[in-house]
C-alpha positions in Angstrom: -2.3 46.6 48.8 -2.3 50.2 47.5 -0.9 51.4 50.8 1.8 48.8 50.8 2.9 49.5 47.2 2.9 53.2 47.7 5.0 52.8 50.9 7.4 50.4 49.1 7.8 52.7 46.1 8.3 55.9 48.2 10.8 54.1 50.4 12.9 53.0 47.4 12.9 56.5 46.0 13.8 58.0 49.4 16.7 55.6 49.8 18.0 56.5 46.3 17.9 60.2 47.1 19.4 59.7 50.5 22.5 57.8 49.1 22.9 60.1 46.1 23.1 63.0 48.5 25.5 61.1 50.7 27.7 60.2 47.7 27.6 63.9 46.5 28.8 65.1 49.9 31.5 62.4 49.8 32.9 63.8 46.6 32.3 67.5 46.9 33.0 69.5 50.0 30.7 72.5 50.0 29.2 74.3 52.9 26.0 74.7 50.9 25.0 71.2 52.1 24.2 72.7 55.5 21.8 75.3 53.9 18.1 74.8 54.6 17.4 76.2 51.1 19.6 73.6 49.5 17.9 70.7 51.3 14.5 72.1 50.4 15.4 72.3 46.8 17.1 68.8 46.8 14.1 67.0 48.4 11.4 69.0 46.5 11.1 66.5 43.6 10.7 63.6 46.0 8.0 65.6 47.9 6.2 66.4 44.7 6.2 62.8 43.5 4.9 61.7 46.9 2.1 64.2 46.9 1.1 63.6 43.3 1.1 59.8 43.9 -1.3 60.1 46.8 -3.5 62.4 44.8 -3.6 60.1 41.8 -4.3 57.0 43.8 -7.0 58.4 46.2 -8.5 61.5 44.7 -8.1 61.7 40.9 -11.0 60.6 38.7 -10.7 57.3 36.8 -10.9 59.0 33.4 -7.7 60.9 33.9 -5.6 58.3 35.7 -3.9 56.6 32.8 -2.3 59.7 31.3 -1.7 61.2 34.8 0.3 58.1 36.0 2.1 57.9 32.7 3.4 61.5 33.3 4.3 60.6 36.9 6.0 57.3 35.9 8.0 59.1 33.1 9.1 61.8 35.6 10.3 59.1 38.0 12.2 57.3 35.2 13.9 60.6 34.2 14.9 61.6 37.7 15.7 58.3 39.4 17.0 55.8 36.8 20.2 58.0 36.3 20.6 58.2 40.1 20.8 54.4 40.4 24.2 54.6 38.7 25.5 56.8 41.5 24.1 54.5 44.2 25.7 51.4 42.6 29.1 52.9 42.1 29.1 54.6 45.5 28.3 51.2 47.0 31.1 49.6 45.1 33.5 52.2 46.3 32.3 51.7 49.9 33.1 48.0 49.7 36.5 48.6 48.2 37.3 51.2 50.8 37.1 48.5 53.5 40.4 47.2 52.1 41.9 50.1 50.2 41.9 53.9 50.5 41.1 56.8 48.1 39.0 55.3 45.4 36.6 58.2 44.9 37.2 57.8 41.2 34.6 55.0 41.2 31.8 57.3 42.5 32.9 60.0 40.0 32.5 57.4 37.2 29.0 56.7 38.5 28.1 60.4 38.4 29.4 60.7 34.9 27.3 57.7 33.8 24.3 59.2 35.7 24.5 62.4 33.6 24.8 60.4 30.3 21.8 58.2 31.4 19.8 61.4 32.2 20.5 62.8 28.7 19.7 59.5 27.0 16.3 59.2 28.8 15.6 62.9 28.2 16.2 62.4 24.5 13.8 59.4 24.6 10.9 61.4 26.1 11.4 64.5 24.0 12.8 63.6 20.6 12.7 59.9 20.1 9.1 59.3 21.0 7.9 60.7 17.7 11.0 59.9 15.7 9.2 57.4 13.5 11.2 54.8 11.7 10.0 53.2 8.5 11.3 49.6 8.4 11.0 47.8 5.1 11.1 44.0 4.8 11.1 42.0 1.6 9.5 38.6 2.3 9.5 35.7 -0.2 6.9 32.9 -0.5 6.5 29.9 -2.8 2.7 30.0 -2.7 2.2 33.7 -3.3 -0.2 34.3 -6.2 1.6 35.9 -9.2 -0.5 39.0 -9.2 0.6 39.8 -5.6 4.4 39.8 -6.4 5.5 43.2 -5.2 2.4 43.7 -3.1 3.1 46.4 -0.4 1.6 46.2 3.0 2.0 48.9 5.6 1.6 47.7 9.2 1.1 50.0 12.2 0.3 48.8 15.7 -0.2 50.0 19.3 -1.1 53.7 18.7 -2.4 54.2 22.2 -4.0 57.4 21.1 -4.9 58.5 24.6 -1.3 59.1 25.4 -1.2 61.9 22.8 -3.7 64.0 24.7 -5.5 66.2 22.2 -2.6 67.0 19.9 -2.8 65.5 16.4 0.7 66.6 15.4 2.4 63.2 15.8 -0.4 61.3 14.2 -0.4 63.7 11.2 3.3 63.1 10.9 2.9 59.3 10.9 0.0 59.5 8.4 2.2 61.5 5.9 5.0 58.9 6.2 2.6 56.1 5.6 1.0 57.7 2.5 4.5 58.4 1.1 4.9 54.6 0.9 1.9 54.4 -1.5 0.7 51.1 0.2 -1.5 48.5 -1.4 -2.9 47.6 2.0 -2.8 49.2 5.4 -3.1 46.9 8.5 -3.5 48.0 12.1 -2.8 45.3 14.6 -4.5 46.5 17.8 -4.4 48.8 20.8 -5.9 51.9 19.3 -6.7 53.3 22.7 -5.4 53.1 26.3 -8.9 52.4 27.8 -11.9 54.3 26.4 -13.3 54.9 23.0 -13.6 58.7 23.5 -9.8 58.9 23.2 -10.2 58.8 19.5 -12.3 61.9 19.4 -10.6 64.7 17.5 -8.3 62.3 15.5 -10.8 61.1 13.0 -9.8 63.6 10.3 -6.1 62.6 10.7 -6.7 58.9 10.3 -9.1 59.3 7.4 -6.3 60.8 5.4 -4.6 57.4 5.2 -4.7 56.1 1.6 -4.3 52.5 0.3 -5.3 50.8 -3.0 -7.0 47.7 -1.5 -8.3 49.0 1.8 -7.5 49.5 5.5 -8.2 46.7 8.1 -7.8 46.5 11.8 -8.1 44.2 14.9 -8.4 44.8 18.6 -5.6 44.6 21.2 -5.7 43.9 24.9 -6.1 47.5 25.9 -9.1 48.0 23.5 -11.4 45.9 25.7 -11.2 48.3 28.6 -9.9 45.7 31.1 -7.6 48.3 32.8 -10.4 50.8 33.5 -12.8 50.8 36.5 -16.3 50.6 35.0 -19.5 51.1 36.9 -20.8 47.8 35.5 -20.3 45.3 32.7 -23.0 47.0 30.5 -21.0 50.2 30.5 -17.8 48.3 29.6 -19.5 46.5 26.7 -21.0 49.8 25.5 -17.4 51.2 25.4 -16.3 48.3 23.3 -19.2 48.8 20.9 -18.3 52.4 20.7 -14.7 51.6 19.9 -15.6 49.2 17.2 -17.7 52.0 15.7 -14.7 54.3 16.0 -12.6 52.0 13.9 -15.2 52.4 11.1 -15.3 56.2 11.7 -11.6 56.4 11.0 -11.8 54.3 7.8 -10.8 50.9 9.1 -12.7 47.6 8.5 -12.3 45.7 11.7 -11.9 41.9 11.6 -13.2 40.2 14.7 -12.4 36.5 14.3 -13.2 37.0 10.6 -11.6 37.1 7.2 -11.9 38.8 3.8 -10.5 38.0 0.4 -8.3 40.5 -1.4 -8.4 40.2 -5.1 -6.1 41.3 -8.0 -7.2 40.2 -11.5 -8.0 36.5 -11.2 -5.8 35.9 -8.0 -6.9 36.3 -4.4 -5.3 36.1 -0.9 -7.0 35.7 2.4 -6.7 38.3 5.1 -7.8 37.2 8.6 -8.0 38.9 11.9 -8.5 37.5 15.4 -9.5 39.1 18.6 -6.9 39.4 21.3 -5.2 36.1 22.3 -2.4 36.1 24.8 -0.9 34.1 27.6 -2.5 34.7 31.0 -3.3 37.2 32.4 -4.2 38.5 28.9 -7.6 37.4 27.5 -7.8 34.6 25.0 -10.7 35.7 22.8 -9.0 34.9 19.5 -10.6 32.0 17.5 -8.4 30.8 14.7 -11.0 28.3 13.4 -13.6 31.0 13.2 -11.2 33.5 11.7 -10.2 31.1 8.9 -13.8 29.9 8.2 -14.1 29.1 4.5 -10.3 29.0 4.0 -8.7 26.2 2.1 -5.0 25.3 1.7 -5.1 26.9 -1.7 -5.3 30.4 -0.3 -2.2 32.4 0.7 -3.2 33.7 4.1 -2.1 36.7 6.2 -3.3 36.8 9.8 -3.5 39.9 12.1 -3.1 38.8 15.7 -2.2 41.4 18.3 -0.1 39.3 20.7 3.0 37.6 19.1 2.8 34.7 21.6 -0.2 33.5 19.6 2.1 32.6 16.7 4.1 29.9 18.5 1.2 28.6 20.6 -1.5 28.3 17.9 -0.2 29.0 14.4 3.1 27.3 13.6 2.5 23.8 12.2 -1.2 24.0 13.2 -2.4 26.2 10.3 -1.4 27.1 6.7 -1.0 30.8 7.6 2.0 32.2 5.7 2.4 35.5 7.4 1.3 36.7 10.9 1.4 40.4 11.9 1.5 41.3 15.5 2.5 44.1 17.9 1.8 44.3 21.7 5.3 44.3 23.0 6.3 48.0 22.1 9.8 46.5 22.4 9.2 47.7 26.0 9.9 51.2 24.6 13.5 50.7 25.8 16.5 48.8 24.5 19.4 48.9 22.2 19.4 48.7 18.4 22.8 49.1 16.7 23.0 47.7 13.2 21.7 44.1 13.2 22.1 43.9 17.0 18.9 44.4 19.0 18.0 43.8 22.6 15.2 44.9 24.9 14.3 43.8 28.4 11.0 42.5 27.0 12.9 39.7 25.3 12.9 38.0 28.8 9.2 37.4 28.4 8.7 37.3 24.7 10.9 35.2 22.4 9.5 37.1 19.4 9.3 40.7 20.4 10.5 42.9 17.5 11.2 42.3 13.8 10.8 39.4 11.4 10.9 35.7 12.5 10.4 32.5 10.5 9.9 28.9 11.3 8.9 26.0 8.9 8.2 28.5 6.1 5.8 30.5 8.2 6.6 34.1 9.1 5.9 36.5 11.9 6.5 40.2 12.0 6.3 42.0 15.4 5.8 45.7 15.0 7.5 47.8 17.8 4.5 50.1 18.0 3.7 53.6 16.8 2.7 55.1 20.2 3.6 54.7 23.8 2.1 53.9 27.2 3.3 54.2 30.7 6.6 55.7 29.7 5.8 58.7 27.6 8.8 58.1 25.4 11.1 55.6 23.7 14.6 55.0 25.1 16.7 53.6 22.3 13.7 52.0 20.5 12.1 54.2 17.8 8.4 54.1 17.1 7.8 52.0 14.0 6.0 52.0 10.6 6.5 48.7 8.9 6.5 48.2 5.2 6.3 44.5 4.1 6.7 43.8 0.4 5.5 40.3 -0.7 7.5 38.5 -3.3 7.0 35.3 -5.3 9.9 32.9 -4.6 
């Protein structure tokens, strides 16, 4: 399977490069195309990608593969997604040329779009990936206790700390933005790491600077279980999970594993619950709503942390009294369009609720677009998010 996928991927990239070169020769007449040096330079990126792919698949140690392949994937996106514009427009011109002559303007448009796409992607992986956006939502509830009117929650999700390497610069920047909001409660909705607990090492001091009046709470996401890492045995995998749970405590978070806790102000209380990851296959379904809500009555205003937003529609709406669910997981695919109130991401094909605030039958879901990144080391059109949710009495 690895050989087939490698062959398929390399073939696609080769064909893209082949037709881009053909389109370029079609538009520009330069003798340089016959130069051996030119051809070496032109095909060098393809050769590097081929060699690094083989090395990563067959030689590189498991520990380094996630970040390694993220860098490789990001390089492919930067170099080849723009070229697809040229291939498409050159193909359109070719079809039109079967009936009409001299329509090179079509390929030239493709080349212009290719340059714009390259700059857009480059911005996403250099500037936008750490261009944190603080989104504030005021949400109103009839059953909110009076003492919690104006209660401010800051939600962060999907940090994927391993993608930052060893640099704490971005995390420190996010921590300062969060503390500026002076939150009553800080909630983290899963995927602290890419695979292994040791990714958190060196970031403890940064996370411990987070301040909130009523505590910091967290849950696990699908990546936190180590399912995407090749372990020697199940014992090693379980030990990694135990280490990660301990890391949550080391960075100042109380982790809720199918559990709940009451938050009190004066004589009023609300219930904060957290479930383990629950997602549609192939994601694990470890979340247990009944266990997480143990001791809850309909009198309690309840907030649930559940990593995967698909949990809300499948198990929460009309089946529980949970007023507000907080999720992440989608990252808004780290690519999309957000202009004013209009938003779109390819991830919307799979997830009906993928980014922002949703409501149905007086129950609310907020899906955080993620603080970090994975796979693509950047965010194309979708900024990393710090969510501020202010509760109000209706």
